MARLO-555821 format. One record per residue (C-alpha): residue number from 1; x, y, z. Coordinates in Angstrom, 3 decimals, always signed. Example, Ala and Ser with C-alpha at 12.3 -4.5 7.8 and 13.67 -1.06 7.14 Angstrom:
SITE / pos / xx / yy / zz
SITE / 1 / +12.300 / -4.500 / +7.800
SITE / 2 / +13.670 / -1.060 / +7.140
END
This chain:
SITE / pos / xx / yy / zz
SITE / 1 / +86.322 / +45.524 / +84.726
SITE / 2 / +88.131 / +48.366 / +86.482
SITE / 3 / +91.482 / +47.782 / +84.474
SITE / 4 / +89.408 / +48.077 / +80.949
SITE / 5 / +87.649 / +51.079 / +82.084
SITE / 6 / +91.136 / +52.552 / +83.262
SITE / 7 / +92.653 / +51.989 / +80.088
SITE / 8 / +89.629 / +53.321 / +77.944
SITE / 9 / +90.070 / +56.400 / +79.950
SITE / 10 / +93.704 / +56.562 / +79.346
SITE / 11 / +93.126 / +56.312 / +75.709
SITE / 12 / +90.288 / +59.082 / +75.813
SITE / 13 / +93.001 / +61.104 / +77.541
SITE / 14 / +95.897 / +60.385 / +75.269
SITE / 15 / +93.375 / +61.027 / +72.041
SITE / 16 / +92.476 / +64.473 / +73.884
SITE / 17 / +95.950 / +65.643 / +74.423
SITE / 18 / +96.568 / +64.986 / +70.680
SITE / 19 / +93.915 / +66.859 / +69.769
SITE / 20 / +95.335 / +69.712 / +71.898
SITE / 21 / +98.520 / +69.790 / +70.611
SITE / 22 / +97.081 / +69.947 / +67.311
SITE / 23 / +95.049 / +72.922 / +67.847
SITE / 24 / +97.842 / +74.647 / +69.533
SITE / 25 / +100.102 / +73.834 / +66.312
SITE / 26 / +97.377 / +75.324 / +64.493
SITE / 27 / +96.996 / +78.169 / +66.380
SITE / 28 / +100.731 / +79.333 / +65.933
SITE / 29 / +100.394 / +78.514 / +62.376
SITE / 30 / +97.687 / +80.692 / +61.853
SITE / 31 / +99.070 / +83.477 / +64.237
SITE / 32 / +102.225 / +83.460 / +61.805
SITE / 33 / +100.246 / +83.206 / +58.534
SITE / 34 / +97.938 / +86.221 / +59.940
SITE / 35 / +101.219 / +88.145 / +60.487
SITE / 36 / +102.924 / +87.677 / +56.897
SITE / 37 / +100.660 / +89.339 / +54.684
SITE / 38 / +101.141 / +92.599 / +56.835
SITE / 39 / +104.666 / +93.242 / +56.071
SITE / 40 / +105.581 / +92.971 / +52.354
SITE / 41 / +108.928 / +93.997 / +53.624
SITE / 42 / +111.544 / +91.719 / +52.823
SITE / 43 / +115.187 / +91.418 / +54.580
SITE / 44 / +117.834 / +92.490 / +52.518
SITE / 45 / +120.006 / +89.878 / +50.730
SITE / 46 / +123.391 / +90.658 / +52.739
SITE / 47 / +121.272 / +90.389 / +55.896
SITE / 48 / +120.293 / +86.861 / +57.347
SITE / 49 / +117.713 / +84.764 / +55.079
SITE / 50 / +114.908 / +86.384 / +53.133
SITE / 51 / +112.319 / +86.482 / +55.881
SITE / 52 / +109.075 / +88.288 / +55.830
SITE / 53 / +108.842 / +90.934 / +58.371
SITE / 54 / +106.987 / +89.144 / +61.347
SITE / 55 / +107.649 / +85.658 / +60.533
SITE / 56 / +107.907 / +83.524 / +63.688
SITE / 57 / +110.730 / +80.696 / +64.653
SITE / 58 / +111.047 / +78.480 / +67.850
SITE / 59 / +114.411 / +78.682 / +70.151
SITE / 60 / +116.592 / +76.162 / +68.839
SITE / 61 / +120.411 / +75.337 / +69.367
SITE / 62 / +121.160 / +76.610 / +65.806
SITE / 63 / +119.561 / +79.854 / +66.266
SITE / 64 / +121.630 / +82.759 / +67.296
SITE / 65 / +120.212 / +85.113 / +69.360
SITE / 66 / +120.963 / +88.642 / +70.483
SITE / 67 / +123.574 / +88.832 / +73.482
SITE / 68 / +122.210 / +90.427 / +76.378
SITE / 69 / +125.290 / +90.329 / +78.352
SITE / 70 / +126.495 / +93.866 / +79.837
SITE / 71 / +129.632 / +93.734 / +77.789
SITE / 72 / +128.122 / +93.154 / +74.456
SITE / 73 / +129.110 / +95.631 / +71.555
SITE / 74 / +126.232 / +97.850 / +69.889
SITE / 75 / +126.890 / +97.163 / +66.637
SITE / 76 / +126.131 / +100.328 / +65.253
SITE / 77 / +128.001 / +99.952 / +61.838
SITE / 78 / +126.139 / +97.170 / +60.843
SITE / 79 / +122.893 / +98.749 / +61.985
SITE / 80 / +123.515 / +101.847 / +59.438
SITE / 81 / +124.205 / +99.574 / +56.717
SITE / 82 / +121.214 / +97.510 / +57.286
SITE / 83 / +119.110 / +100.552 / +57.670
SITE / 84 / +120.627 / +101.906 / +54.519
SITE / 85 / +119.563 / +98.983 / +52.237
SITE / 86 / +116.369 / +98.749 / +54.203
SITE / 87 / +115.031 / +102.342 / +52.317
SITE / 88 / +116.343 / +104.583 / +55.641
SITE / 89 / +117.097 / +108.378 / +53.856
SITE / 90 / +119.396 / +110.282 / +55.858
SITE / 91 / +119.438 / +114.090 / +54.390
SITE / 92 / +121.279 / +117.271 / +55.480
SITE / 93 / +123.958 / +115.697 / +57.297
SITE / 94 / +122.127 / +113.061 / +59.534
SITE / 95 / +124.598 / +111.032 / +61.227
SITE / 96 / +125.094 / +109.034 / +64.526
SITE / 97 / +127.810 / +110.288 / +66.757
SITE / 98 / +129.011 / +108.135 / +69.995
SITE / 99 / +130.135 / +109.188 / +73.623
SITE / 100 / +130.479 / +107.866 / +77.327
SITE / 101 / +127.646 / +108.960 / +79.350
SITE / 102 / +127.330 / +107.953 / +82.967
SITE / 103 / +129.767 / +105.209 / +82.356
SITE / 104 / +127.836 / +103.811 / +79.371
SITE / 105 / +128.184 / +104.083 / +75.615
SITE / 106 / +125.936 / +106.151 / +74.172
SITE / 107 / +124.824 / +107.017 / +70.463
SITE / 108 / +122.986 / +109.963 / +69.430
SITE / 109 / +121.409 / +111.674 / +66.429
SITE / 110 / +123.300 / +114.886 / +64.971
SITE / 111 / +123.542 / +116.799 / +62.005
SITE / 112 / +127.128 / +117.036 / +60.397
SITE / 113 / +126.341 / +119.876 / +58.092
SITE / 114 / +123.548 / +121.619 / +59.918
SITE / 115 / +120.237 / +122.065 / +58.938
SITE / 116 / +117.711 / +125.092 / +58.204
SITE / 117 / +114.249 / +125.209 / +60.392
SITE / 118 / +111.874 / +123.230 / +58.802
SITE / 119 / +114.631 / +120.814 / +56.991
SITE / 120 / +113.994 / +117.047 / +56.228
SITE / 121 / +116.982 / +115.031 / +58.091
SITE / 122 / +115.488 / +111.695 / +57.796
SITE / 123 / +113.044 / +109.290 / +56.323
SITE / 124 / +111.991 / +106.079 / +57.433
SITE / 125 / +110.122 / +103.591 / +55.547
SITE / 126 / +106.558 / +102.566 / +57.267
SITE / 127 / +107.307 / +99.053 / +56.799
SITE / 128 / +110.225 / +99.237 / +59.455
SITE / 129 / +108.245 / +100.971 / +61.957
SITE / 130 / +106.754 / +98.695 / +65.089
SITE / 131 / +103.302 / +100.025 / +65.478
SITE / 132 / +101.473 / +99.052 / +68.700
SITE / 133 / +97.902 / +99.851 / +66.810
SITE / 134 / +99.210 / +97.263 / +63.938
SITE / 135 / +100.532 / +94.843 / +66.160
SITE / 136 / +96.928 / +94.913 / +67.950
SITE / 137 / +95.126 / +94.351 / +64.701
SITE / 138 / +97.749 / +91.465 / +63.507
SITE / 139 / +97.159 / +89.602 / +67.012
SITE / 140 / +93.951 / +90.334 / +67.211
SITE / 141 / +91.868 / +87.356 / +68.937
SITE / 142 / +95.541 / +85.959 / +70.316
SITE / 143 / +95.927 / +88.499 / +73.021
SITE / 144 / +92.467 / +88.560 / +74.556
SITE / 145 / +93.623 / +86.559 / +77.964
SITE / 146 / +96.981 / +88.717 / +78.256
SITE / 147 / +94.733 / +91.948 / +78.109
SITE / 148 / +92.475 / +90.736 / +80.551
SITE / 149 / +95.029 / +90.138 / +82.984
SITE / 150 / +96.502 / +93.462 / +82.445
SITE / 151 / +93.082 / +95.159 / +82.628
SITE / 152 / +92.749 / +93.028 / +85.568
SITE / 153 / +95.744 / +94.323 / +87.252
SITE / 154 / +94.441 / +98.185 / +86.521
SITE / 155 / +96.981 / +98.783 / +83.651
SITE / 156 / +94.827 / +98.854 / +80.620
SITE / 157 / +96.150 / +102.348 / +79.767
SITE / 158 / +99.586 / +100.243 / +78.946
SITE / 159 / +98.010 / +98.358 / +76.189
SITE / 160 / +99.904 / +99.818 / +73.484
SITE / 161 / +103.151 / +99.605 / +75.321
SITE / 162 / +102.290 / +95.863 / +75.756
SITE / 163 / +101.825 / +94.834 / +72.453
SITE / 164 / +105.065 / +96.221 / +71.641
SITE / 165 / +106.747 / +94.346 / +74.407
SITE / 166 / +105.350 / +91.400 / +72.612
SITE / 167 / +106.592 / +92.389 / +69.742
SITE / 168 / +110.677 / +92.840 / +70.795
SITE / 169 / +110.328 / +89.726 / +72.424
SITE / 170 / +109.112 / +87.482 / +69.553
SITE / 171 / +111.508 / +89.180 / +67.229
SITE / 172 / +114.325 / +88.478 / +69.877
SITE / 173 / +113.061 / +84.551 / +69.777
SITE / 174 / +113.897 / +84.990 / +66.080
SITE / 175 / +117.195 / +85.382 / +66.298
SITE / 176 / +118.938 / +85.468 / +62.980
SITE / 177 / +115.842 / +84.620 / +61.243
SITE / 178 / +114.661 / +88.195 / +62.660
SITE / 179 / +114.986 / +91.154 / +60.141
SITE / 180 / +115.092 / +93.356 / +62.963
SITE / 181 / +118.474 / +91.303 / +64.702
SITE / 182 / +120.695 / +94.404 / +63.063
SITE / 183 / +118.632 / +97.071 / +65.272
SITE / 184 / +118.168 / +95.205 / +68.315
SITE / 185 / +122.191 / +94.414 / +68.306
SITE / 186 / +122.625 / +98.317 / +67.919
SITE / 187 / +120.615 / +98.727 / +71.285
SITE / 188 / +122.105 / +99.190 / +74.871
SITE / 189 / +122.795 / +96.330 / +76.975
SITE / 190 / +123.727 / +98.444 / +80.176
SITE / 191 / +120.813 / +100.004 / +81.266
SITE / 192 / +120.523 / +102.732 / +84.174
SITE / 193 / +116.597 / +102.425 / +84.351
SITE / 194 / +114.316 / +101.458 / +87.367
SITE / 195 / +113.811 / +97.809 / +86.431
SITE / 196 / +117.393 / +97.172 / +85.580
SITE / 197 / +118.015 / +98.668 / +89.174
SITE / 198 / +119.138 / +95.932 / +91.987
SITE / 199 / +118.128 / +96.402 / +95.823
SITE / 200 / +121.323 / +98.109 / +96.717
SITE / 201 / +120.459 / +100.900 / +94.256
SITE / 202 / +116.825 / +100.980 / +95.416
SITE / 203 / +117.952 / +101.256 / +99.369
SITE / 204 / +119.811 / +104.524 / +98.007
SITE / 205 / +117.342 / +106.271 / +96.920
SITE / 206 / +114.943 / +108.947 / +98.703
SITE / 207 / +111.375 / +108.301 / +98.856
SITE / 208 / +110.018 / +110.038 / +96.042
SITE / 209 / +112.339 / +108.894 / +93.243
SITE / 210 / +112.086 / +105.343 / +94.945
SITE / 211 / +108.274 / +105.479 / +94.794
SITE / 212 / +108.526 / +106.054 / +91.010
SITE / 213 / +111.180 / +103.354 / +90.555
SITE / 214 / +108.725 / +100.912 / +92.275
SITE / 215 / +105.751 / +101.756 / +90.144
SITE / 216 / +108.051 / +100.787 / +87.077
SITE / 217 / +109.004 / +97.748 / +88.664
SITE / 218 / +105.542 / +96.999 / +89.128
SITE / 219 / +104.686 / +97.529 / +85.579
SITE / 220 / +106.798 / +95.291 / +84.687
SITE / 221 / +105.556 / +92.501 / +86.694
SITE / 222 / +102.082 / +93.051 / +85.401
SITE / 223 / +103.671 / +92.636 / +81.897
SITE / 224 / +105.378 / +89.505 / +83.246
SITE / 225 / +101.901 / +87.969 / +84.370
SITE / 226 / +100.321 / +89.293 / +81.299
SITE / 227 / +103.010 / +87.624 / +79.045
SITE / 228 / +102.265 / +84.044 / +80.988
SITE / 229 / +98.892 / +84.037 / +79.241
SITE / 230 / +100.397 / +84.627 / +75.572
SITE / 231 / +101.002 / +81.152 / +74.335
SITE / 232 / +103.312 / +82.091 / +71.491
SITE / 233 / +106.466 / +83.053 / +73.474
SITE / 234 / +108.594 / +80.275 / +74.772
SITE / 235 / +108.480 / +79.302 / +78.313
SITE / 236 / +112.371 / +79.756 / +78.421
SITE / 237 / +112.251 / +83.250 / +77.410
SITE / 238 / +109.169 / +84.172 / +79.730
SITE / 239 / +111.539 / +82.821 / +82.869
SITE / 240 / +114.683 / +85.049 / +81.672
SITE / 241 / +114.658 / +88.093 / +84.009
SITE / 242 / +117.355 / +89.712 / +81.829
SITE / 243 / +115.096 / +89.371 / +78.536
SITE / 244 / +112.136 / +90.727 / +80.299
SITE / 245 / +113.965 / +94.111 / +81.190
SITE / 246 / +115.581 / +94.318 / +78.176
SITE / 247 / +112.416 / +94.337 / +76.167
SITE / 248 / +110.633 / +96.498 / +78.864
SITE / 249 / +113.368 / +98.884 / +78.512
SITE / 250 / +113.485 / +99.255 / +75.028
SITE / 251 / +109.655 / +99.751 / +74.549
SITE / 252 / +109.454 / +102.323 / +77.452
SITE / 253 / +112.906 / +104.252 / +76.347
SITE / 254 / +112.246 / +104.243 / +72.507
SITE / 255 / +108.207 / +104.264 / +72.046
SITE / 256 / +106.428 / +107.700 / +71.119
SITE / 257 / +102.851 / +108.470 / +71.157
SITE / 258 / +101.447 / +110.027 / +68.133
SITE / 259 / +98.389 / +112.194 / +68.106
SITE / 260 / +96.112 / +109.263 / +66.676
SITE / 261 / +97.117 / +107.176 / +70.212
SITE / 262 / +99.036 / +104.876 / +68.501
SITE / 263 / +102.903 / +104.277 / +69.805
SITE / 264 / +105.335 / +103.932 / +67.540
SITE / 265 / +109.551 / +102.664 / +67.772
SITE / 266 / +111.226 / +104.232 / +64.580
SITE / 267 / +114.348 / +102.581 / +64.018
SITE / 268 / +117.149 / +105.017 / +63.350
SITE / 269 / +114.971 / +108.083 / +64.693
SITE / 270 / +114.866 / +106.089 / +68.145
SITE / 271 / +118.403 / +106.911 / +68.540
SITE / 272 / +117.476 / +110.620 / +68.969
SITE / 273 / +118.201 / +111.985 / +72.411
SITE / 274 / +116.256 / +114.023 / +74.577
SITE / 275 / +115.717 / +118.115 / +74.663
SITE / 276 / +114.014 / +120.363 / +75.966
SITE / 277 / +112.950 / +122.747 / +73.811
SITE / 278 / +113.264 / +120.089 / +70.974
SITE / 279 / +114.514 / +121.154 / +67.724
SITE / 280 / +113.145 / +118.083 / +65.797
SITE / 281 / +109.675 / +116.358 / +65.330
SITE / 282 / +108.485 / +113.147 / +64.059
SITE / 283 / +105.675 / +113.335 / +61.435
SITE / 284 / +103.940 / +110.193 / +59.517
SITE / 285 / +102.742 / +110.391 / +56.005
SITE / 286 / +99.818 / +108.752 / +54.442
SITE / 287 / +101.734 / +105.352 / +53.877
SITE / 288 / +103.118 / +105.082 / +57.720
SITE / 289 / +106.502 / +106.382 / +56.509
SITE / 290 / +108.471 / +108.638 / +59.585
SITE / 291 / +109.715 / +111.823 / +58.292
SITE / 292 / +112.223 / +113.613 / +60.860
SITE / 293 / +112.193 / +117.680 / +60.314
SITE / 294 / +113.451 / +120.382 / +62.185
SITE / 295 / +111.496 / +123.216 / +63.954
SITE / 296 / +114.594 / +125.287 / +64.335
SITE / 297 / +117.926 / +126.104 / +62.855
SITE / 298 / +120.489 / +123.449 / +63.520
SITE / 299 / +124.012 / +124.155 / +63.793
SITE / 300 / +126.538 / +121.559 / +62.349
SITE / 301 / +127.669 / +118.783 / +64.926
SITE / 302 / +124.623 / +119.764 / +67.107
SITE / 303 / +122.592 / +116.839 / +68.552
SITE / 304 / +118.852 / +116.471 / +66.950
SITE / 305 / +116.524 / +115.819 / +69.869
SITE / 306 / +113.016 / +114.916 / +70.991
SITE / 307 / +111.103 / +115.934 / +74.333
SITE / 308 / +110.681 / +112.883 / +76.117
SITE / 309 / +108.286 / +114.719 / +78.523
SITE / 310 / +108.562 / +115.522 / +82.122
SITE / 311 / +111.002 / +118.355 / +81.786
SITE / 312 / +111.071 / +119.908 / +85.160
SITE / 313 / +111.272 / +115.930 / +86.775
SITE / 314 / +114.583 / +114.583 / +86.776
SITE / 315 / +113.657 / +111.876 / +89.140
SITE / 316 / +111.116 / +110.677 / +86.483
SITE / 317 / +113.947 / +110.436 / +83.709
SITE / 318 / +115.976 / +108.499 / +85.690
SITE / 319 / +113.625 / +106.140 / +86.890
SITE / 320 / +112.288 / +105.591 / +83.203
SITE / 321 / +115.055 / +106.580 / +80.879
SITE / 322 / +118.366 / +105.772 / +83.107
SITE / 323 / +119.734 / +109.258 / +82.747
SITE / 324 / +119.830 / +112.755 / +84.787
SITE / 325 / +117.941 / +115.632 / +83.273
SITE / 326 / +119.551 / +118.597 / +84.335
SITE / 327 / +116.761 / +120.940 / +84.090
SITE / 328 / +115.873 / +124.531 / +85.076
SITE / 329 / +113.735 / +123.507 / +87.514
SITE / 330 / +112.402 / +120.285 / +88.977
SITE / 331 / +109.221 / +119.109 / +90.993
SITE / 332 / +109.775 / +120.421 / +94.959
SITE / 333 / +108.821 / +116.673 / +96.356
SITE / 334 / +105.980 / +117.694 / +98.287
SITE / 335 / +103.611 / +114.590 / +98.116
SITE / 336 / +100.027 / +114.408 / +98.692
SITE / 337 / +98.787 / +110.649 / +98.589
SITE / 338 / +95.184 / +111.628 / +98.012
SITE / 339 / +94.936 / +115.144 / +96.875
SITE / 340 / +91.278 / +116.665 / +96.488
SITE / 341 / +89.837 / +117.884 / +93.715
SITE / 342 / +89.911 / +121.303 / +95.146
SITE / 343 / +93.559 / +120.907 / +96.285
SITE / 344 / +94.259 / +119.595 / +92.291
SITE / 345 / +92.337 / +123.112 / +91.175
SITE / 346 / +94.483 / +125.084 / +93.444
SITE / 347 / +97.605 / +123.897 / +91.539
SITE / 348 / +98.602 / +120.216 / +92.994
SITE / 349 / +100.419 / +119.195 / +89.802
SITE / 350 / +104.317 / +117.861 / +89.992
SITE / 351 / +105.214 / +119.597 / +86.532
SITE / 352 / +104.133 / +123.085 / +88.114
SITE / 353 / +105.327 / +122.756 / +91.686
SITE / 354 / +108.752 / +123.437 / +91.448
SITE / 355 / +112.021 / +124.635 / +92.690
SITE / 356 / +114.127 / +126.440 / +90.482
SITE / 357 / +118.132 / +125.417 / +90.085
SITE / 358 / +119.651 / +128.500 / +89.178
SITE / 359 / +118.644 / +130.658 / +92.425
SITE / 360 / +116.276 / +128.378 / +94.376
SITE / 361 / +113.203 / +130.365 / +93.899
SITE / 362 / +109.691 / +128.747 / +94.470
SITE / 363 / +106.804 / +128.447 / +91.904
SITE / 364 / +103.305 / +129.877 / +92.947
SITE / 365 / +102.017 / +126.531 / +92.552
SITE / 366 / +103.672 / +125.574 / +95.578
SITE / 367 / +102.531 / +128.304 / +97.983
SITE / 368 / +98.924 / +127.932 / +96.764
SITE / 369 / +99.216 / +123.818 / +97.771
SITE / 370 / +101.274 / +124.187 / +100.516
SITE / 371 / +98.750 / +127.094 / +102.125
SITE / 372 / +95.582 / +125.498 / +101.212
SITE / 373 / +96.770 / +121.557 / +102.329
SITE / 374 / +97.219 / +123.110 / +105.586
SITE / 375 / +93.592 / +125.213 / +105.432
SITE / 376 / +92.136 / +122.022 / +104.733
SITE / 377 / +93.299 / +120.237 / +107.872
SITE / 378 / +91.905 / +123.019 / +110.160
SITE / 379 / +87.931 / +123.101 / +110.514
SITE / 380 / +88.062 / +126.097 / +111.998
SITE / 381 / +89.570 / +128.145 / +109.180
SITE / 382 / +86.862 / +126.677 / +106.951
SITE / 383 / +85.339 / +130.051 / +105.845
SITE / 384 / +89.271 / +131.107 / +105.203
SITE / 385 / +90.193 / +127.753 / +102.712
SITE / 386 / +86.857 / +128.497 / +100.769
SITE / 387 / +87.711 / +132.503 / +100.448
SITE / 388 / +90.987 / +131.343 / +98.940
SITE / 389 / +89.549 / +128.721 / +96.737
SITE / 390 / +87.023 / +131.270 / +95.352
SITE / 391 / +89.596 / +133.675 / +94.970
SITE / 392 / +91.636 / +131.110 / +93.258
SITE / 393 / +89.150 / +129.996 / +90.712
SITE / 394 / +88.029 / +133.696 / +89.717
SITE / 395 / +91.301 / +135.376 / +89.457
SITE / 396 / +91.038 / +137.515 / +92.609
SITE / 397 / +94.832 / +137.839 / +93.012
SITE / 398 / +94.140 / +140.938 / +96.048
SITE / 399 / +92.037 / +138.580 / +98.190
SITE / 400 / +94.985 / +135.557 / +97.733
SITE / 401 / +97.528 / +137.813 / +98.192
SITE / 402 / +95.834 / +139.015 / +101.657
SITE / 403 / +95.362 / +135.565 / +102.969
SITE / 404 / +99.045 / +134.600 / +101.862
SITE / 405 / +100.523 / +137.232 / +103.777
SITE / 406 / +98.446 / +136.523 / +106.689
SITE / 407 / +99.796 / +132.897 / +106.911
SITE / 408 / +103.445 / +133.554 / +105.683
SITE / 409 / +105.224 / +132.726 / +108.535
SITE / 410 / +103.374 / +129.588 / +108.847
SITE / 411 / +103.909 / +128.724 / +105.457
SITE / 412 / +107.712 / +129.405 / +104.947
SITE / 413 / +108.290 / +127.428 / +108.306
SITE / 414 / +106.149 / +124.437 / +106.902
SITE / 415 / +108.371 / +124.695 / +103.481
SITE / 416 / +111.573 / +124.779 / +105.137
SITE / 417 / +111.164 / +121.892 / +107.530
SITE / 418 / +110.164 / +120.228 / +104.272
SITE / 419 / +113.157 / +121.412 / +102.689
SITE / 420 / +115.605 / +120.315 / +105.611
SITE / 421 / +113.946 / +116.853 / +105.740
SITE / 422 / +115.106 / +116.769 / +102.297
SITE / 423 / +118.509 / +117.777 / +102.722
SITE / 424 / +119.000 / +115.632 / +105.681
SITE / 425 / +117.540 / +112.388 / +104.164
SITE / 426 / +119.907 / +112.743 / +100.925
SITE / 427 / +123.007 / +113.497 / +102.985
SITE / 428 / +122.323 / +110.506 / +105.160
SITE / 429 / +122.022 / +108.221 / +101.933
SITE / 430 / +124.835 / +109.732 / +100.247
SITE / 431 / +127.119 / +109.084 / +103.298
SITE / 432 / +126.030 / +105.484 / +103.489
SITE / 433 / +126.962 / +105.429 / +99.390
SITE / 434 / +130.184 / +106.396 / +99.870
SITE / 435 / +131.067 / +103.396 / +101.860
SITE / 436 / +130.420 / +101.543 / +98.857
SITE / 437 / +133.181 / +100.377 / +95.985
SITE / 438 / +131.513 / +101.925 / +92.541
SITE / 439 / +133.291 / +99.073 / +90.419
SITE / 440 / +130.688 / +96.746 / +92.276
SITE / 441 / +127.949 / +98.726 / +92.040
SITE / 442 / +127.755 / +100.778 / +88.542
SITE / 443 / +124.931 / +102.557 / +88.682
SITE / 444 / +126.599 / +104.432 / +91.865
SITE / 445 / +127.890 / +107.451 / +90.633
SITE / 446 / +124.782 / +108.006 / +88.613
SITE / 447 / +123.205 / +108.199 / +91.945
SITE / 448 / +125.255 / +110.246 / +93.639
SITE / 449 / +125.156 / +112.868 / +90.817
SITE / 450 / +121.572 / +112.792 / +91.081
SITE / 451 / +121.549 / +113.384 / +95.214
SITE / 452 / +124.123 / +116.094 / +94.080
SITE / 453 / +121.371 / +118.209 / +92.041
SITE / 454 / +118.989 / +117.790 / +94.669
SITE / 455 / +121.288 / +118.934 / +97.392
SITE / 456 / +122.295 / +121.690 / +95.621
SITE / 457 / +118.745 / +122.859 / +94.182
SITE / 458 / +117.615 / +122.399 / +97.935
SITE / 459 / +120.356 / +124.080 / +99.264
SITE / 460 / +119.436 / +127.258 / +97.432
SITE / 461 / +115.858 / +126.666 / +98.012
SITE / 462 / +116.440 / +126.970 / +101.919
SITE / 463 / +118.704 / +130.068 / +101.096
SITE / 464 / +116.059 / +131.884 / +99.845
SITE / 465 / +113.354 / +130.940 / +102.322
SITE / 466 / +115.574 / +132.049 / +105.180
SITE / 467 / +115.992 / +135.432 / +103.510
SITE / 468 / +112.781 / +135.630 / +103.359
SITE / 469 / +112.468 / +134.817 / +107.241
SITE / 470 / +114.863 / +137.372 / +107.875
END
């Protein structure tokens, strides 16, 4: 009797598993069929096979994937040929130029002939553009579980980037069958971003930039956890750390937000480097196509640039984009773990609390925040704190100036101690870095460059403060 019951249970379990496999197969087919109608754009005859944009394939031994080796060549010529056959229209001398930056091969957009203000230099058809809003619509019902993880981990604001992350991974898995393969093969394989750094790199960083790098790395880990709930990426891909880093870097270095809240990756236009102020802007027409227009006169051979944001925070650029932005000013690195609303009102904002690289001058926000944060810690100065806050909020410069003068010696001394602490910290890290072989640690020269930039600016600030003391 026991054996008979056991056999019945086993048969029932086999039937359940067959139904589950059928259900999963139908779900995968449904996902693929959901994607097909959304993309009427086909791969040109001279590239791979006639697959529709968004059709899925499975990993197999005959499917050639994009090489993610650091030594892999960026196939720029093939990429430009593909872009032209897909309907991309370069105008006014638009071209891609190459150069070596921080030991890596970099390509950027430029105009060979020059372009007057308001000129269109590039047009990319909407069908080619990766849009987080469109992906969310296509994958509706298939990403609920991953999004629940993303929300639970406190990152619902990154859902747009997560949709693009999934899409890049799906295109990678299609290999030869992906119409985006020429684009993927044009992208960097060497990255200097936070998620690409190893433990040695992190050990070389001062606290502020290290905290930014840890935020980036935590975001990737949350993306990875969320992806585990998405059934349409292979376990092999999910377990590959290099593929995860590649997809994350592609999204966070190339996706641009739109006014409507969408995030888009525009092939070819994604080759445009950062510039502040920028000399170009992306616009979208009613068909979803992207036009690149100049916002000022651009000379022959001059790069076409977009503003990536964070113009006064080189550390943020290094963590997210993997390069140094040699700005005219950058964050003073005065950190408050839990700033009060009043402190924010007074000016606590890294984008405004600046040291100027040319002469070490200090923005007013630094002085205001430093003084107010010190007043907050002294209950016996509650009345002075309230008077300063009221003066700031009402624009009473005379009262603010009088309170600053009253505490000038104290605030100058506190800021000088902060600056000297940063200088000593960076100097110790630099000495330690010099004992290692750069050939074994390819990001070492870039990190040294970052530390030299910090040292140069903070030295000027120290001299500026010492002159005030005198």
